[in-house]
C-alpha positions in Angstrom: -23.6 -11.0 -8.2 -21.2 -10.5 -10.9 -19.0 -13.5 -11.7 -15.2 -13.3 -10.5 -13.2 -11.8 -13.3 -10.2 -14.3 -12.5 -10.6 -17.6 -11.3 -7.8 -19.9 -10.2 -7.3 -23.5 -8.7 -4.2 -25.5 -7.7 -3.9 -29.2 -8.1 -2.2 -31.8 -6.2 1.0 -31.5 -8.6 1.4 -27.9 -7.9 -0.1 -26.9 -11.2 -2.2 -23.7 -11.0 -4.8 -22.8 -13.7 -5.5 -19.0 -13.8 -8.6 -18.2 -16.1 -9.6 -14.9 -17.2 -13.4 -14.8 -16.8 -15.3 -12.1 -18.5 -16.4 -13.9 -21.6 -19.2 -11.5 -22.0 -16.8 -8.9 -23.1 -14.0 -11.4 -24.6 -12.2 -11.2 -21.4 -11.2 -7.4 -22.0 -9.5 -6.1 -19.1 -10.8 -3.6 -16.6 -9.9 -2.7 -13.1 -11.6 -5.8 -11.6 -9.6 -8.2 -14.1 -6.4 -6.3 -13.5 -7.0 -6.7 -9.7 -8.1 -10.4 -10.1 -4.9 -11.3 -11.7 -2.8 -9.4 -8.9 -4.8 -11.2 -6.5 -4.3 -14.6 -7.9 -0.7 -14.1 -8.1 -0.6 -12.9 -4.5 -2.5 -16.1 -3.5 -0.4 -18.5 -5.5 2.9 -16.9 -4.5 2.0 -18.0 -1.0 1.5 -21.7 -2.0 5.0 -23.6 -1.2 4.1 -26.5 -3.6 3.5 -24.2 -6.7 5.4 -25.5 -9.7 3.7 -24.2 -13.0 1.0 -21.6 -13.9 -1.1 -22.2 -16.7 -3.2 -19.2 -18.0 -6.3 -19.5 -20.0 -9.2 -17.2 -21.2 -13.0 -18.4 -20.7 -15.2 -18.4 -23.7 -14.4 -17.9 -27.4 -11.7 -15.5 -26.9 -8.4 -15.5 -24.9 -8.2 -11.8 -24.2 -9.4 -8.8 -26.2 -7.2 -6.0 -24.7 -8.4 -3.0 -22.6 -12.2 -2.7 -22.1 -12.7 0.6 -24.0 -15.8 1.6 -22.1 -13.8 1.4 -19.0 -10.8 3.4 -20.5 -13.5 6.0 -21.3 -14.7 6.2 -17.8 -10.8 6.4 -16.7 -9.9 9.2 -19.0 -11.7 12.2 -17.4 -9.9 11.2 -14.1 -6.9 13.1 -12.8 -3.4 12.4 -14.2 -2.4 10.7 -10.9 -5.5 8.6 -10.9 -4.7 7.5 -14.7 -1.0 6.8 -13.5 -2.4 4.5 -10.8 -4.4 2.5 -13.4 -1.4 2.1 -15.8 0.6 1.2 -12.8 -1.6 -1.5 -11.9 -1.8 -2.9 -15.5 2.0 -2.7 -15.9 2.3 -4.7 -12.5 -0.1 -7.3 -13.5 2.0 -8.1 -16.8 5.1 -7.9 -14.9 4.1 -10.3 -12.0 3.6 -12.9 -14.7 6.8 -12.1 -16.5 9.0 -12.2 -13.3 7.1 -15.0 -11.5 9.9 -17.4 -10.3 8.1 -20.5 -12.0 7.2 -21.5 -15.4 4.1 -20.1 -17.0 2.1 -21.4 -20.0 -0.4 -19.5 -21.9 -3.3 -21.2 -24.1 -4.7 -19.0 -26.5 -7.9 -19.4 -28.6 -9.7 -16.8 -30.7 -8.9 -13.2 -30.2 -5.7 -12.1 -28.5 -5.5 -8.2 -29.0 -3.6 -5.3 -27.5 -2.8 -6.0 -23.9 -3.3 -9.6 -24.4 -0.3 -9.8 -26.6 1.7 -8.4 -23.8 0.3 -10.9 -21.5 1.3 -13.9 -23.6 4.7 -12.2 -24.2 5.3 -12.3 -20.7 4.7 -16.0 -20.5 7.5 -18.6 -20.8 5.4 -20.9 -23.2 2.6 -19.9 -25.5 0.6 -22.5 -27.4 -2.1 -21.0 -29.7 -5.2 -22.8 -31.4 -5.4 -22.5 -35.1 -8.3 -20.2 -34.9 -6.3 -17.5 -32.8 -6.0 -13.9 -34.0 -3.8 -11.4 -32.9 -3.1 -7.6 -33.0 -1.1 -4.8 -31.1 -4.0 -2.4 -31.8 -3.6 0.5 -29.4 -2.8 2.9 -32.2 -6.0 2.3 -33.9 -7.7 4.2 -31.0 -5.2 6.8 -30.3 -3.5 5.1 -27.7 0.0 3.6 -27.1 1.2 0.0 -26.1 3.9 1.6 -23.8 3.6 -0.8 -20.9 3.9 -4.0 -23.1 6.4 -2.9 -25.6 9.2 -4.2 -23.6 7.7 -7.6 -23.3 6.9 -7.7 -26.9 10.3 -6.7 -27.9 11.5 -9.7 -26.0 9.4 -12.1 -27.6 9.3 -10.9 -31.2 12.2 -8.6 -31.6 12.2 -4.6 -32.2 12.0 -5.3 -35.9 8.6 -7.1 -35.8 7.3 -4.6 -33.0 8.1 -1.8 -35.4 5.7 -3.4 -38.0 2.8 -4.8 -36.0 2.7 -2.1 -33.2 2.7 0.6 -36.0 0.2 -1.0 -38.4 -2.2 -2.3 -35.7 -2.9 -5.0 -38.4 -4.5 -8.4 -37.3 -2.5 -11.6 -38.0 -3.2 -15.2 -37.6 -1.7 -17.9 -35.6 0.8 -19.1 -37.9 2.3 -15.7 -38.5 2.3 -15.3 -34.7 4.5 -18.4 -34.7 6.7 -17.3 -37.4 7.7 -14.1 -35.5 8.0 -15.9 -32.2 4.9 -14.6 -30.3 3.7 -18.2 -29.8 5.7 -21.3 -29.7 3.3 -23.9 -31.3 0.1 -23.9 -33.2 -2.4 -26.8 -32.8 -5.9 -27.5 -33.7 -8.5 -25.9 -31.3 -9.7 -29.3 -30.2 -6.0 -30.2 -29.1 -5.2 -27.0 -27.3 -5.8 -28.5 -23.6 -4.0 -31.6 -24.4 -1.0 -29.9 -25.9 -0.8 -27.6 -22.8 -0.8 -30.6 -20.7 2.0 -32.2 -22.4 4.1 -29.1 -21.8 3.2 -29.1 -18.2 4.3 -32.7 -17.8 7.6 -31.8 -19.5 8.1 -28.8 -17.0 7.0 -30.9 -13.9 9.9 -33.2 -14.8 12.6 -30.7 -14.3 14.1 -29.5 -11.1 12.1 -26.5 -9.5 15.3 -24.6 -8.2 17.2 -25.0 -11.6 14.0 -23.7 -13.5 13.8 -20.6 -11.4 17.4 -20.0 -11.7 17.4 -20.5 -15.6 14.3 -18.1 -15.8 16.1 -15.5 -13.8 19.3 -15.7 -15.9 17.1 -15.3 -19.1 15.3 -12.2 -17.6 18.6 -10.5 -16.6 19.3 -9.9 -20.4 15.6 -9.0 -21.4 14.0 -5.7 -22.3 11.1 -6.6 -20.1 12.8 -7.5 -17.0 12.8 -4.0 -15.3 11.3 -3.8 -11.9 8.8 -1.2 -10.5 11.8 0.7 -9.0 13.3 1.4 -12.3 12.8 5.0 -13.8 12.5 3.3 -17.1 9.1 1.6 -15.8 8.0 4.8 -14.3 8.5 6.5 -17.6 6.4 4.0 -19.5 3.6 4.2 -16.8 3.6 8.0 -17.4 3.5 7.8 -21.1 0.8 5.2 -21.1 -1.4 7.2 -18.7 -1.0 10.5 -20.4 -1.5 9.1 -23.9 -5.1 8.1 -22.6 -6.1 11.7 -22.0 -4.9 13.2 -25.4 -7.2 14.4 -28.3 -6.2 11.6 -30.2 -7.5 9.2 -27.6 -10.7 10.9 -27.6 -11.1 10.7 -31.2 -9.8 7.1 -31.4 -12.2 5.9 -28.6 -15.1 7.8 -30.0 -14.5 6.1 -33.5 -14.6 2.8 -32.1 -17.9 3.5 -30.0 -19.5 5.1 -33.2 -18.2 2.3 -35.4 -16.6 4.7 -37.9 -13.2 5.7 -39.1 -11.2 7.9 -37.0 -10.6 11.5 -38.2 -7.2 12.1 -37.1 -6.8 15.5 -38.7 -9.7 16.8 -36.4 -7.9 15.4 -33.4 -5.0 17.8 -34.0 -7.1 21.0 -33.8 
């Protein structure tokens, strides 16, 4: 039996720990992991004592973006099926973003592509000093459409225009400098540092926390709901780009461990 791609537990304080659990592929997301996040959010939302959610990645890396083998399997499906996949991915990020309780992400190792959108959707992000980041979709002929709003909230349009266009990797201190993470600590101290933040959050009034977060979200790029036309447009763009010649070439270059030939992809 395959392992559950998302694990969660809830302690007596009301602190939930949600763990991405595909370490064999660096917690890259596929339909199972997306469904697991949504299921965890559904289950936890029914817990009356829920106070804080801590998000972690099992293994050496926090989250390595999309599982490109899965993306290749999705691409030949119909446009409607591709939009369904993108909609579920968007919804998983937005459920974290709009959760009416504080969320804390603890990041170690790689945090790429969609992983950067996931942490941008969390309220507090602590990174280990070995963390490495990139908004890498353009390298594979894809777009980061569904996480651009969260990234604009977290690091600002100016930084998105650099890092989402270059696809370059950057370290934990640069991530802190641009606002993607709040704190950088030694890897050995990651859990302890997270626990300190959780204690600070638990000392605060739950309703006041929820209202404060709601007010902050009202002025955010990423605060859109699934009913918004802007949301639908992002989903369509995300899904359609996956089925282009550029995406075909980019994903082939990844699989074949070579540089992409973008000129050939235009013909």
